[in-house]
N, C-alpha and C positions, 0 to 999 in steps of 0.2 A: 554607649559612650555619649556623654553630653558635650554639647558645644560650649567651649569657654566664652564667658561674656566679654564683649568688647570693652576696651579701656575708654573712659571718657576723658578727652583732652581739651584743655582750654588754651586756645591760641591767641596771643596778644601781639599786635603789630603797631609800632610807633615810629615809622620812618616818615620822612619828609612832612607832608601836610595833613596826613590822616592818621587817626588812632582807630584801632579796631579790636574787637574781641570776638572770638568764635568758639563754639562747642561742637566737637566732632566725636561721634561714638562709632568706633570702627571705621567704616567708609562712608558713613552718613553725616552730613552737615546738619546739625540741629538748629543752629542760629548763627548769624554773622552780622554783627552790628558795626557800622562805620560812622565815625564822626570826622568831619573835614574842617580844617582851618584855612582852607584856600581863600575864603573871602578876606581874612586878615592880612594875606600876603599880596593880594592883587595891586594895591597902591605902590608896592616896592618893586614890582616887576619880577618877583621870584620869591622863593621861600627864605625866610629870615630865621636862622636856627634859634634864636632866643624866643621869638614869638612862637615858633613851632613847639619848643620844649614846654613853654607855659601852657599852651593849648593841650598838649598831651597829658599834662598833669591834671588839667581841669576835666578832661574828657575820659580818661582811662576808667576810673571807678563806675561812672555811669554807663559805660559801654559794657563792662563786665557784668554789672547788675542786670542790665537789660538783656544781655545774652543768656544769662542764667534763667531769668524770668521767662524769656520766649521759648527756651528749651525745656521748661518745667523741670529745672534741676536746681540743686543748692551747691554752694561752694564745697561743702563737705563730700559731695558726690564725685568731685573732680579727682582723677587718678594722676594726670600729668598736666604740667604747664609748660 
């Protein structure tokens, strides 16, 4: 009997002041890339939703691209998001 291959999962997180993308295969984390917009919020004393949402838009694709590259995978390899 052969062992079933583990699914490749792309996880995306865009809450608060961080944007991240990670690739996980089974129980192994292949990559985890985090971009923070904390510096943009400091002068306001907390997270500003409009600033955070714009930062997420700017950081999301680069995070995903870097996570894929670091894991030596391509988007077509991803089974789940």
